[in-house]
PQR file of N, CA, C, O and H, with PARSE charges and radii, in Angstrom:
ATOM      1  N   MET A   1     -35.821 128.537-194.928 -0.4000 1.5000
ATOM      2  CA  MET A   1     -34.489 128.882-195.342 -0.0000 2.0000
ATOM      3  C   MET A   1     -33.451 128.296-194.395  0.5500 1.7000
ATOM      4  O   MET A   1     -32.464 127.711-194.840 -0.5500 1.4000
ATOM      5  N   ASP A   2     -33.666 128.446-193.110 -0.4000 1.5000
ATOM      6  CA  ASP A   2     -32.720 127.897-192.136 -0.0000 2.0000
ATOM      7  C   ASP A   2     -32.612 126.384-192.267  0.5500 1.7000
ATOM      8  O   ASP A   2     -31.535 125.809-192.103 -0.5500 1.4000
ATOM      9  H   ASP A   2     -34.468 128.922-192.749  0.4000 1.0000
ATOM     10  N   THR A   3     -33.711 125.764-192.557 -0.4000 1.5000
ATOM     11  CA  THR A   3     -33.707 124.311-192.692 -0.0000 2.0000
ATOM     12  C   THR A   3     -32.851 123.887-193.880  0.5500 1.7000
ATOM     13  O   THR A   3     -32.108 122.910-193.790 -0.5500 1.4000
ATOM     14  H   THR A   3     -34.585 126.231-192.690  0.4000 1.0000
ATOM     15  N   GLU A   4     -32.947 124.605-194.981 -0.4000 1.5000
ATOM     16  CA  GLU A   4     -32.129 124.275-196.148 -0.0000 2.0000
ATOM     17  C   GLU A   4     -30.650 124.476-195.852  0.5500 1.7000
ATOM     18  O   GLU A   4     -29.828 123.657-196.263 -0.5500 1.4000
ATOM     19  H   GLU A   4     -33.550 125.399-195.054  0.4000 1.0000
ATOM     20  N   GLN A   5     -30.300 125.530-195.159 -0.4000 1.5000
ATOM     21  CA  GLN A   5     -28.899 125.781-194.798 -0.0000 2.0000
ATOM     22  C   GLN A   5     -28.396 124.722-193.808  0.5500 1.7000
ATOM     23  O   GLN A   5     -27.251 124.274-193.874 -0.5500 1.4000
ATOM     24  H   GLN A   5     -30.968 126.195-194.826  0.4000 1.0000
ATOM     25  N   GLU A   6     -29.282 124.340-192.897 -0.4000 1.5000
ATOM     26  CA  GLU A   6     -28.919 123.309-191.926 -0.0000 2.0000
ATOM     27  C   GLU A   6     -28.667 121.975-192.631  0.5500 1.7000
ATOM     28  O   GLU A   6     -27.703 121.271-192.333 -0.5500 1.4000
ATOM     29  H   GLU A   6     -30.212 124.704-192.843  0.4000 1.0000
ATOM     30  N   ILE A   7     -29.551 121.647-193.567 -0.4000 1.5000
ATOM     31  CA  ILE A   7     -29.397 120.398-194.320 -0.0000 2.0000
ATOM     32  C   ILE A   7     -28.120 120.450-195.156  0.5500 1.7000
ATOM     33  O   ILE A   7     -27.388 119.463-195.229 -0.5500 1.4000
ATOM     34  H   ILE A   7     -30.335 122.219-193.809  0.4000 1.0000
ATOM     35  N   GLU A   8     -27.850 121.575-195.778 -0.4000 1.5000
ATOM     36  CA  GLU A   8     -26.636 121.732-196.580 -0.0000 2.0000
ATOM     37  C   GLU A   8     -25.388 121.579-195.712  0.5500 1.7000
ATOM     38  O   GLU A   8     -24.420 120.931-196.112 -0.5500 1.4000
ATOM     39  H   GLU A   8     -28.444 122.378-195.720  0.4000 1.0000
ATOM     40  N   LYS A   9     -25.418 122.173-194.538 -0.4000 1.5000
ATOM     41  CA  LYS A   9     -24.286 122.073-193.615 -0.0000 2.0000
ATOM     42  C   LYS A   9     -24.072 120.633-193.165  0.5500 1.7000
ATOM     43  O   LYS A   9     -22.939 120.152-193.130 -0.5500 1.4000
ATOM     44  H   LYS A   9     -26.204 122.699-194.214  0.4000 1.0000
ATOM     45  N   ARG A  10     -25.146 119.953-192.825 -0.4000 1.5000
ATOM     46  CA  ARG A  10     -25.038 118.552-192.396 -0.0000 2.0000
ATOM     47  C   ARG A  10     -24.537 117.672-193.530  0.5500 1.7000
ATOM     48  O   ARG A  10     -23.732 116.766-193.315 -0.5500 1.4000
ATOM     49  H   ARG A  10     -26.066 120.343-192.853  0.4000 1.0000
ATOM     50  N   LEU A  11     -25.019 117.945-194.741 -0.4000 1.5000
ATOM     51  CA  LEU A  11     -24.582 117.173-195.901 -0.0000 2.0000
ATOM     52  C   LEU A  11     -23.085 117.380-196.153  0.5500 1.7000
ATOM     53  O   LEU A  11     -22.360 116.428-196.440 -0.5500 1.4000
ATOM     54  H   LEU A  11     -25.673 118.681-194.915  0.4000 1.0000
ATOM     55  N   THR A  12     -22.636 118.624-196.043 -0.4000 1.5000
ATOM     56  CA  THR A  12     -21.215 118.926-196.222 -0.0000 2.0000
ATOM     57  C   THR A  12     -20.371 118.209-195.168  0.5500 1.7000
ATOM     58  O   THR A  12     -19.320 117.654-195.488 -0.5500 1.4000
ATOM     59  H   THR A  12     -23.225 119.398-195.810  0.4000 1.0000
ATOM     60  N   GLU A  13     -20.825 118.219-193.922 -0.4000 1.5000
ATOM     61  CA  GLU A  13     -20.093 117.529-192.847 -0.0000 2.0000
ATOM     62  C   GLU A  13     -20.026 116.022-193.105  0.5500 1.7000
ATOM     63  O   GLU A  13     -18.993 115.394-192.873 -0.5500 1.4000
ATOM     64  H   GLU A  13     -21.679 118.669-193.662  0.4000 1.0000
ATOM     65  N   LEU A  14     -21.120 115.455-193.581 -0.4000 1.5000
ATOM     66  CA  LEU A  14     -21.118 114.021-193.902 -0.0000 2.0000
ATOM     67  C   LEU A  14     -20.169 113.704-195.059  0.5500 1.7000
ATOM     68  O   LEU A  14     -19.482 112.683-195.039 -0.5500 1.4000
ATOM     69  H   LEU A  14     -21.958 115.965-193.769  0.4000 1.0000
ATOM     70  N   GLU A  15     -20.132 114.574-196.062 -0.4000 1.5000
ATOM     71  CA  GLU A  15     -19.211 114.370-197.183 -0.0000 2.0000
ATOM     72  C   GLU A  15     -17.760 114.438-196.712  0.5500 1.7000
ATOM     73  O   GLU A  15     -16.920 113.660-197.163 -0.5500 1.4000
ATOM     74  H   GLU A  15     -20.689 115.404-196.079  0.4000 1.0000
ATOM     75  N   ILE A  16     -17.471 115.362-195.811 -0.4000 1.5000
ATOM     76  CA  ILE A  16     -16.111 115.481-195.265 -0.0000 2.0000
ATOM     77  C   ILE A  16     -15.745 114.219-194.486  0.5500 1.7000
ATOM     78  O   ILE A  16     -14.652 113.675-194.641 -0.5500 1.4000
ATOM     79  H   ILE A  16     -18.154 115.994-195.444  0.4000 1.0000
ATOM     80  N   LYS A  17     -16.683 113.761-193.641 -0.4000 1.5000
ATOM     81  CA  LYS A  17     -16.426 112.540-192.863 -0.0000 2.0000
ATOM     82  C   LYS A  17     -16.225 111.340-193.784  0.5500 1.7000
ATOM     83  O   LYS A  17     -15.349 110.510-193.540 -0.5500 1.4000
ATOM     84  H   LYS A  17     -17.571 114.203-193.515  0.4000 1.0000
ATOM     85  N   ALA A  18     -17.024 111.246-194.829 -0.4000 1.5000
ATOM     86  CA  ALA A  18     -16.896 110.132-195.775 -0.0000 2.0000
ATOM     87  C   ALA A  18     -15.540 110.186-196.469  0.5500 1.7000
ATOM     88  O   ALA A  18     -14.911 109.149-196.686 -0.5500 1.4000
ATOM     89  H   ALA A  18     -17.735 111.921-195.027  0.4000 1.0000
ATOM     90  N   SER A  19     -15.090 111.378-196.815 -0.4000 1.5000
ATOM     91  CA  SER A  19     -13.795 111.531-197.462 -0.0000 2.0000
ATOM     92  C   SER A  19     -12.660 111.093-196.538  0.5500 1.7000
ATOM     93  O   SER A  19     -11.748 110.380-196.957 -0.5500 1.4000
ATOM     94  H   SER A  19     -15.600 112.220-196.639  0.4000 1.0000
ATOM     95  N   PHE A  20     -12.724 111.525-195.284 -0.4000 1.5000
ATOM     96  CA  PHE A  20     -11.702 111.112-194.316 -0.0000 2.0000
ATOM     97  C   PHE A  20     -11.736 109.602-194.098  0.5500 1.7000
ATOM     98  O   PHE A  20     -10.690 108.967-193.956 -0.5500 1.4000
ATOM     99  H   PHE A  20     -13.464 112.105-194.944  0.4000 1.0000
ATOM    100  N   SER A  21     -12.932 109.032-194.073 -0.4000 1.5000
ATOM    101  CA  SER A  21     -13.057 107.584-193.892 -0.0000 2.0000
ATOM    102  C   SER A  21     -12.442 106.830-195.060  0.5500 1.7000
ATOM    103  O   SER A  21     -11.782 105.810-194.864 -0.5500 1.4000
ATOM    104  H   SER A  21     -13.781 109.548-194.189  0.4000 1.0000
ATOM    105  N   GLU A  22     -12.654 107.324-196.272 -0.4000 1.5000
ATOM    106  CA  GLU A  22     -12.064 106.684-197.451 -0.0000 2.0000
ATOM    107  C   GLU A  22     -10.540 106.754-197.400  0.5500 1.7000
ATOM    108  O   GLU A  22      -9.856 105.778-197.709 -0.5500 1.4000
ATOM    109  H   GLU A  22     -13.190 108.153-196.431  0.4000 1.0000
ATOM    110  N   ASP A  23     -10.019 107.906-197.010 -0.4000 1.5000
ATOM    111  CA  ASP A  23      -8.561 108.055-196.897 -0.0000 2.0000
ATOM    112  C   ASP A  23      -7.994 107.095-195.857  0.5500 1.7000
ATOM    113  O   ASP A  23      -6.967 106.457-196.086 -0.5500 1.4000
ATOM    114  H   ASP A  23     -10.575 108.698-196.759  0.4000 1.0000
ATOM    115  N   LEU A  24      -8.668 106.996-194.719 -0.4000 1.5000
ATOM    116  CA  LEU A  24      -8.215 106.099-193.663 -0.0000 2.0000
ATOM    117  C   LEU A  24      -8.255 104.651-194.126  0.5500 1.7000
ATOM    118  O   LEU A  24      -7.335 103.879-193.857 -0.5500 1.4000
ATOM    119  H   LEU A  24      -9.502 107.514-194.533  0.4000 1.0000
ATOM    120  N   LEU A  25      -9.316 104.289-194.819 -0.4000 1.5000
ATOM    121  CA  LEU A  25      -9.443 102.928-195.336 -0.0000 2.0000
ATOM    122  C   LEU A  25      -8.310 102.610-196.316  0.5500 1.7000
ATOM    123  O   LEU A  25      -7.746 101.517-196.282 -0.5500 1.4000
ATOM    124  H   LEU A  25     -10.064 104.917-195.039  0.4000 1.0000
ATOM    125  N   ASP A  26      -7.981 103.562-197.182 -0.4000 1.5000
ATOM    126  CA  ASP A  26      -6.873 103.362-198.125 -0.0000 2.0000
ATOM    127  C   ASP A  26      -5.554 103.167-197.378  0.5500 1.7000
ATOM    128  O   ASP A  26      -4.763 102.293-197.734 -0.5500 1.4000
ATOM    129  H   ASP A  26      -8.440 104.450-197.210  0.4000 1.0000
ATOM    130  N   GLU A  27      -5.314 103.972-196.349 -0.4000 1.5000
ATOM    131  CA  GLU A  27      -4.087 103.840-195.561 -0.0000 2.0000
ATOM    132  C   GLU A  27      -4.021 102.483-194.867  0.5500 1.7000
ATOM    133  O   GLU A  27      -2.973 101.838-194.847 -0.5500 1.4000
ATOM    134  H   GLU A  27      -5.956 104.682-196.059  0.4000 1.0000
ATOM    135  N   LEU A  28      -5.140 102.060-194.302 -0.4000 1.5000
ATOM    136  CA  LEU A  28      -5.171 100.765-193.620 -0.0000 2.0000
ATOM    137  C   LEU A  28      -4.934  99.621-194.603  0.5500 1.7000
ATOM    138  O   LEU A  28      -4.252  98.650-194.275 -0.5500 1.4000
ATOM    139  H   LEU A  28      -5.991 102.584-194.318  0.4000 1.0000
ATOM    140  N   ASN A  29      -5.488  99.732-195.789 -0.4000 1.5000
ATOM    141  CA  ASN A  29      -5.248  98.706-196.807 -0.0000 2.0000
ATOM    142  C   ASN A  29      -3.772  98.632-197.174  0.5500 1.7000
ATOM    143  O   ASN A  29      -3.229  97.542-197.353 -0.5500 1.4000
ATOM    144  H   ASN A  29      -6.042 100.521-196.055  0.4000 1.0000
ATOM    145  N   GLN A  30      -3.126  99.783-197.287 -0.4000 1.5000
ATOM    146  CA  GLN A  30      -1.693  99.797-197.592 -0.0000 2.0000
ATOM    147  C   GLN A  30      -0.880  99.150-196.473  0.5500 1.7000
ATOM    148  O   GLN A  30       0.091  98.441-196.737 -0.5500 1.4000
ATOM    149  H   GLN A  30      -3.567 100.668-197.141  0.4000 1.0000
ATOM    150  N   VAL A  31      -1.273  99.393-195.235 -0.4000 1.5000
ATOM    151  CA  VAL A  31      -0.585  98.776-194.093 -0.0000 2.0000
ATOM    152  C   VAL A  31      -0.741  97.260-194.151  0.5500 1.7000
ATOM    153  O   VAL A  31       0.213  96.519-193.916 -0.5500 1.4000
ATOM    154  H   VAL A  31      -2.062  99.970-195.021  0.4000 1.0000
ATOM    155  N   ILE A  32      -1.940  96.812-194.464 -0.4000 1.5000
ATOM    156  CA  ILE A  32      -2.183  95.364-194.539 -0.0000 2.0000
ATOM    157  C   ILE A  32      -1.352  94.733-195.648  0.5500 1.7000
ATOM    158  O   ILE A  32      -0.791  93.653-195.463 -0.5500 1.4000
ATOM    159  H   ILE A  32      -2.715  97.414-194.655  0.4000 1.0000
ATOM    160  N   VAL A  33      -1.268  95.393-196.789 -0.4000 1.5000
ATOM    161  CA  VAL A  33      -0.469  94.865-197.905 -0.0000 2.0000
ATOM    162  C   VAL A  33       1.001  94.759-197.494  0.5500 1.7000
ATOM    163  O   VAL A  33       1.644  93.743-197.756 -0.5500 1.4000
ATOM    164  H   VAL A  33      -1.724  96.270-196.939  0.4000 1.0000
ATOM    165  N   ARG A  34       1.540  95.811-196.844 -0.4000 1.5000
ATOM    166  CA  ARG A  34       2.944  95.769-196.396 -0.0000 2.0000
ATOM    167  C   ARG A  34       3.164  94.666-195.367  0.5500 1.7000
ATOM    168  O   ARG A  34       4.166  93.952-195.418 -0.5500 1.4000
ATOM    169  H   ARG A  34       1.017  96.636-196.630  0.4000 1.0000
ATOM    170  N   GLN A  35       2.228  94.531-194.436 -0.4000 1.5000
ATOM    171  CA  GLN A  35       2.372  93.488-193.420 -0.0000 2.0000
ATOM    172  C   GLN A  35       2.334  92.100-194.048  0.5500 1.7000
ATOM    173  O   GLN A  35       3.086  91.216-193.638 -0.5500 1.4000
ATOM    174  H   GLN A  35       1.414  95.111-194.395  0.4000 1.0000
ATOM    175  N   GLN A  36       1.476  91.901-195.031 -0.4000 1.5000
ATOM    176  CA  GLN A  36       1.417  90.597-195.696 -0.0000 2.0000
ATOM    177  C   GLN A  36       2.715  90.314-196.438  0.5500 1.7000
ATOM    178  O   GLN A  36       3.184  89.176-196.449 -0.5500 1.4000
ATOM    179  H   GLN A  36       0.865  92.619-195.364  0.4000 1.0000
ATOM    180  N   GLN A  37       3.297  91.329-197.055 -0.4000 1.5000
ATOM    181  CA  GLN A  37       4.584  91.146-197.728 -0.0000 2.0000
ATOM    182  C   GLN A  37       5.665  90.763-196.716  0.5500 1.7000
ATOM    183  O   GLN A  37       6.497  89.898-196.991 -0.5500 1.4000
ATOM    184  H   GLN A  37       2.916  92.253-197.046  0.4000 1.0000
ATOM    185  N   GLN A  38       5.652  91.405-195.548 -0.4000 1.5000
ATOM    186  CA  GLN A  38       6.628  91.076-194.504 -0.0000 2.0000
ATOM    187  C   GLN A  38       6.416  89.658-193.992  0.5500 1.7000
ATOM    188  O   GLN A  38       7.382  88.933-193.753 -0.5500 1.4000
ATOM    189  H   GLN A  38       4.976  92.108-195.324  0.4000 1.0000
ATOM    190  N   ILE A  39       5.164  89.259-193.824 -0.4000 1.5000
ATOM    191  CA  ILE A  39       4.866  87.896-193.367 -0.0000 2.0000
ATOM    192  C   ILE A  39       5.360  86.886-194.389  0.5500 1.7000
ATOM    193  O   ILE A  39       5.972  85.880-194.031 -0.5500 1.4000
ATOM    194  H   ILE A  39       4.379  89.848-194.018  0.4000 1.0000
ATOM    195  N   ASP A  40       5.092  87.155-195.672 -0.4000 1.5000
ATOM    196  CA  ASP A  40       5.552  86.246-196.729 -0.0000 2.0000
ATOM    197  C   ASP A  40       7.072  86.111-196.714  0.5500 1.7000
ATOM    198  O   ASP A  40       7.603  85.006-196.832 -0.5500 1.4000
ATOM    199  H   ASP A  40       4.595  87.973-195.963  0.4000 1.0000
ATOM    200  N   LEU A  41       7.770  87.239-196.568 -0.4000 1.5000
ATOM    201  CA  LEU A  41       9.237  87.217-196.515 -0.0000 2.0000
ATOM    202  C   LEU A  41       9.721  86.412-195.317  0.5500 1.7000
ATOM    203  O   LEU A  41      10.621  85.582-195.449 -0.5500 1.4000
ATOM    204  H   LEU A  41       7.339  88.136-196.473  0.4000 1.0000
ATOM    205  N   LEU A  42       9.136  86.650-194.162 -0.4000 1.5000
ATOM    206  CA  LEU A  42       9.541  85.922-192.959 -0.0000 2.0000
ATOM    207  C   LEU A  42       9.257  84.424-193.083  0.5500 1.7000
ATOM    208  O   LEU A  42      10.044  83.602-192.612 -0.5500 1.4000
ATOM    209  H   LEU A  42       8.405  87.324-194.055  0.4000 1.0000
ATOM    210  N   MET A  43       8.150  84.073-193.707 -0.4000 1.5000
ATOM    211  CA  MET A  43       7.836  82.652-193.901 -0.0000 2.0000
ATOM    212  C   MET A  43       8.878  81.992-194.804  0.5500 1.7000
ATOM    213  O   MET A  43       9.297  80.862-194.550 -0.5500 1.4000
ATOM    214  H   MET A  43       7.511  84.741-194.089  0.4000 1.0000
ATOM    215  N   ARG A  44       9.298  82.698-195.862 -0.4000 1.5000
ATOM    216  CA  ARG A  44      10.346  82.144-196.737 -0.0000 2.0000
ATOM    217  C   ARG A  44      11.652  81.973-195.970  0.5500 1.7000
ATOM    218  O   ARG A  44      12.331  80.955-196.105 -0.5500 1.4000
ATOM    219  H   ARG A  44       8.958  83.616-196.068  0.4000 1.0000
ATOM    220  N   GLU A  45      12.002  82.985-195.157 -0.4000 1.5000
ATOM    221  CA  GLU A  45      13.249  82.901-194.390 -0.0000 2.0000
ATOM    222  C   GLU A  45      13.199  81.764-193.376  0.5500 1.7000
ATOM    223  O   GLU A  45      14.189  81.054-193.199 -0.5500 1.4000
ATOM    224  H   GLU A  45      11.450  83.811-195.047  0.4000 1.0000
ATOM    225  N   VAL A  46      12.085  81.583-192.721 -0.4000 1.5000
ATOM    226  CA  VAL A  46      11.946  80.478-191.764 -0.0000 2.0000
ATOM    227  C   VAL A  46      12.077  79.147-192.499  0.5500 1.7000
ATOM    228  O   VAL A  46      12.719  78.222-192.001 -0.5500 1.4000
ATOM    229  H   VAL A  46      11.280  82.159-192.865  0.4000 1.0000
ATOM    230  N   GLY A  47      11.474  79.049-193.676 -0.4000 1.5000
ATOM    231  CA  GLY A  47      11.594  77.822-194.469 -0.0000 2.0000
ATOM    232  C   GLY A  47      13.036  77.537-194.843  0.5500 1.7000
ATOM    233  O   GLY A  47      13.480  76.390-194.793 -0.5500 1.4000
ATOM    234  H   GLY A  47      10.952  79.800-194.081  0.4000 1.0000
ATOM    235  N   GLN A  48      13.768  78.577-195.218 -0.4000 1.5000
ATOM    236  CA  GLN A  48      15.183  78.399-195.557 -0.0000 2.0000
ATOM    237  C   GLN A  48      15.986  77.981-194.327  0.5500 1.7000
ATOM    238  O   GLN A  48      16.869  77.128-194.423 -0.5500 1.4000
ATOM    239  H   GLN A  48      13.407  79.509-195.258  0.4000 1.0000
ATOM    240  N   LEU A  49      15.691  78.564-193.202 -0.4000 1.5000
ATOM    241  CA  LEU A  49      16.394  78.190-191.972 -0.0000 2.0000
ATOM    242  C   LEU A  49      16.103  76.745-191.592  0.5500 1.7000
ATOM    243  O   LEU A  49      16.993  76.034-191.126 -0.5500 1.4000
ATOM    244  H   LEU A  49      14.974  79.256-193.125  0.4000 1.0000
ATOM    245  N   ARG A  50      14.882  76.314-191.785 -0.4000 1.5000
ATOM    246  CA  ARG A  50      14.532  74.917-191.482 -0.0000 2.0000
ATOM    247  C   ARG A  50      15.272  73.960-192.395  0.5500 1.7000
ATOM    248  O   ARG A  50      15.660  72.868-191.978 -0.5500 1.4000
ATOM    249  H   ARG A  50      14.158  76.891-192.163  0.4000 1.0000
ATOM    250  N   GLU A  51      15.469  74.370-193.649 -0.4000 1.5000
ATOM    251  CA  GLU A  51      16.212  73.524-194.575 -0.0000 2.0000
ATOM    252  C   GLU A  51      17.682  73.437-194.182  0.5500 1.7000
ATOM    253  O   GLU A  51      18.309  72.394-194.370 -0.5500 1.4000
ATOM    254  H   GLU A  51      15.154  75.256-193.988  0.4000 1.0000
ATOM    255  N   GLN A  52      18.243  74.518-193.639 -0.4000 1.5000
ATOM    256  CA  GLN A  52      19.649  74.550-193.255 -0.0000 2.0000
ATOM    257  C   GLN A  52      19.909  73.840-191.931  0.5500 1.7000
ATOM    258  O   GLN A  52      21.020  73.366-191.694 -0.5500 1.4000
ATOM    259  H   GLN A  52      17.734  75.365-193.486  0.4000 1.0000
ATOM    260  N   LEU A  53      18.915  73.762-191.082 -0.4000 1.5000
ATOM    261  CA  LEU A  53      19.095  73.210-189.738 -0.0000 2.0000
ATOM    262  C   LEU A  53      19.659  71.795-189.734  0.5500 1.7000
ATOM    263  O   LEU A  53      20.622  71.548-189.009 -0.5500 1.4000
ATOM    264  H   LEU A  53      18.013  74.147-191.275  0.4000 1.0000
ATOM    265  N   PRO A  54      19.114  70.849-190.505 -0.5600 1.5000
ATOM    266  CA  PRO A  54      19.706  69.496-190.473  0.2800 2.0000
ATOM    267  C   PRO A  54      21.147  69.471-190.957  0.5500 1.7000
ATOM    268  O   PRO A  54      21.934  68.644-190.496 -0.5500 1.4000
ATOM    269  N   GLU A  55      21.509  70.355-191.871 -0.4000 1.5000
ATOM    270  CA  GLU A  55      22.875  70.390-192.382 -0.0000 2.0000
ATOM    271  C   GLU A  55      23.855  70.838-191.304  0.5500 1.7000
ATOM    272  O   GLU A  55      25.004  70.395-191.291 -0.5500 1.4000
ATOM    273  H   GLU A  55      20.870  71.027-192.246  0.4000 1.0000
ATOM    274  N   ALA A  56      23.425  71.695-190.418 -0.4000 1.5000
ATOM    275  CA  ALA A  56      24.313  72.233-189.392 -0.0000 2.0000
ATOM    276  C   ALA A  56      24.631  71.205-188.321  0.5500 1.7000
ATOM    277  O   ALA A  56      25.639  71.330-187.627 -0.5500 1.4000
ATOM    278  H   ALA A  56      22.492  72.055-190.428  0.4000 1.0000
ATOM    279  N   GLY A  57      23.790  70.196-188.175 -0.4000 1.5000
ATOM    280  CA  GLY A  57      24.013  69.193-187.146 -0.0000 2.0000
ATOM    281  C   GLY A  57      23.657  69.742-185.783  0.5500 1.7000
ATOM    282  O   GLY A  57      23.113  70.841-185.677 -0.5500 1.4000
ATOM    283  H   GLY A  57      22.970  70.095-188.739  0.4000 1.0000
ATOM    284  N   PRO A  58      23.960  68.983-184.730 -0.5600 1.5000
ATOM    285  CA  PRO A  58      23.622  69.461-183.388  0.2800 2.0000
ATOM    286  C   PRO A  58      24.433  70.707-183.056  0.5500 1.7000
ATOM    287  O   PRO A  58      25.653  70.736-183.213 -0.5500 1.4000
ATOM    288  N   GLY A  59      23.764  71.680-182.617 -0.4000 1.5000
ATOM    289  CA  GLY A  59      24.423  72.942-182.302 -0.0000 2.0000
ATOM    290  C   GLY A  59      23.775  73.545-181.081  0.5500 1.7000
ATOM    291  O   GLY A  59      23.486  72.837-180.117 -0.5500 1.4000
ATOM    292  H   GLY A  59      22.773  71.657-182.489  0.4000 1.0000
ATOM    293  N   PRO A  60      23.548  74.810-181.104 -0.5600 1.5000
ATOM    294  CA  PRO A  60      22.979  75.480-179.950  0.2800 2.0000
ATOM    295  C   PRO A  60      21.568  75.007-179.618  0.5500 1.7000
ATOM    296  O   PRO A  60      21.064  75.271-178.526 -0.5500 1.4000
ATOM    297  N   LEU A  61      20.929  74.311-180.555 -0.4000 1.5000
ATOM    298  CA  LEU A  61      19.576  73.834-180.294 -0.0000 2.0000
ATOM    299  C   LEU A  61      19.570  72.409-179.736  0.5500 1.7000
ATOM    300  O   LEU A  61      18.506  71.812-179.577 -0.5500 1.4000
ATOM    301  H   LEU A  61      21.338  74.096-181.442  0.4000 1.0000
ATOM    302  N   ALA A  62      20.744  71.866-179.439 -0.4000 1.5000
ATOM    303  CA  ALA A  62      20.825  70.521-178.882 -0.0000 2.0000
ATOM    304  C   ALA A  62      20.265  70.509-177.469  0.5500 1.7000
ATOM    305  O   ALA A  62      20.101  71.556-176.843 -0.5500 1.4000
ATOM    306  H   ALA A  62      21.609  72.351-179.569  0.4000 1.0000
ATOM    307  N   ARG A  63      19.971  69.304-176.972 -0.4000 1.5000
ATOM    308  CA  ARG A  63      19.435  69.186-175.610 -0.0000 2.0000
ATOM    309  C   ARG A  63      20.491  69.593-174.598  0.5500 1.7000
ATOM    310  O   ARG A  63      21.679  69.360-174.819 -0.5500 1.4000
ATOM    311  H   ARG A  63      20.104  68.453-177.481  0.4000 1.0000
ATOM    312  N   PRO A  64      20.073  70.201-173.484 -0.5600 1.5000
ATOM    313  CA  PRO A  64      21.039  70.699-172.488  0.2800 2.0000
ATOM    314  C   PRO A  64      21.948  69.620-171.906  0.5500 1.7000
ATOM    315  O   PRO A  64      23.104  69.919-171.606 -0.5500 1.4000
ATOM    316  N   GLY A  65      21.491  68.395-171.733 -0.4000 1.5000
ATOM    317  CA  GLY A  65      22.295  67.344-171.118 -0.0000 2.0000
ATOM    318  C   GLY A  65      23.279  66.671-172.054  0.5500 1.7000
ATOM    319  O   GLY A  65      24.096  65.865-171.609 -0.5500 1.4000
ATOM    320  H   GLY A  65      20.552  68.152-171.977  0.4000 1.0000
ATOM    321  N   ASP A  66      23.219  66.983-173.340 -0.4000 1.5000
ATOM    322  CA  ASP A  66      24.105  66.340-174.306 -0.0000 2.0000
ATOM    323  C   ASP A  66      25.567  66.724-174.132  0.5500 1.7000
ATOM    324  O   ASP A  66      26.446  65.876-174.284 -0.5500 1.4000
ATOM    325  H   ASP A  66      22.555  67.637-173.701  0.4000 1.0000
ATOM    326  N   ASP A  67      25.839  67.968-173.821 -0.4000 1.5000
ATOM    327  CA  ASP A  67      27.212  68.418-173.647 -0.0000 2.0000
ATOM    328  C   ASP A  67      27.501  68.590-172.167  0.5500 1.7000
ATOM    329  O   ASP A  67      26.954  69.478-171.513 -0.5500 1.4000
ATOM    330  H   ASP A  67      25.125  68.656-173.698  0.4000 1.0000
ATOM    331  N   LEU A  68      28.359  67.740-171.652 -0.4000 1.5000
ATOM    332  CA  LEU A  68      28.726  67.856-170.246 -0.0000 2.0000
ATOM    333  C   LEU A  68      29.890  68.829-170.088  0.5500 1.7000
ATOM    334  O   LEU A  68      30.765  68.896-170.951 -0.5500 1.4000
ATOM    335  H   LEU A  68      28.803  67.019-172.183  0.4000 1.0000
ATOM    336  N   PRO A  69      29.903  69.567-169.010 -0.5600 1.5000
ATOM    337  CA  PRO A  69      31.019  70.492-168.781  0.2800 2.0000
ATOM    338  C   PRO A  69      32.331  69.716-168.650  0.5500 1.7000
ATOM    339  O   PRO A  69      32.298  68.526-168.336 -0.5500 1.4000
ATOM    340  N   PRO A  70      33.475  70.344-168.879 -0.5600 1.5000
ATOM    341  CA  PRO A  70      34.773  69.668-168.875  0.2800 2.0000
ATOM    342  C   PRO A  70      35.128  69.035-167.526  0.5500 1.7000
ATOM    343  O   PRO A  70      35.924  68.096-167.510 -0.5500 1.4000
ATOM    344  N   HIS A  71      34.597  69.482-166.426 -0.4000 1.5000
ATOM    345  CA  HIS A  71      34.985  68.930-165.134 -0.0000 2.0000
ATOM    346  C   HIS A  71      34.307  67.608-164.815  0.5500 1.7000
ATOM    347  O   HIS A  71      34.533  67.063-163.734 -0.5500 1.4000
ATOM    348  H   HIS A  71      33.949  70.244-166.439  0.4000 1.0000
ATOM    349  N   TYR A  72      33.479  67.064-165.715 -0.4000 1.5000
ATOM    350  CA  TYR A  72      32.875  65.746-165.445 -0.0000 2.0000
ATOM    351  C   TYR A  72      33.666  64.651-166.003  0.5500 1.7000
ATOM    352  O   TYR A  72      33.294  63.487-165.862 -0.5500 1.4000
ATOM    353  H   TYR A  72      33.296  67.506-166.593  0.4000 1.0000
TER
END
């Protein structure tokens, strides 16, 4: 009798752990989906910025020696 109760208790604990593991896996999958959406958005924005860069001409990204201070 004790063995059957022990087995039942262990089985219940395993079912609980499996349930928590499934919930955690679902949450992690949702995080990954959101992160991928953010990465996709950032990649599009970087692409747009790269397209705009040549139009802006030399600006803050120019080489340091290109603009001499006024006292030279």
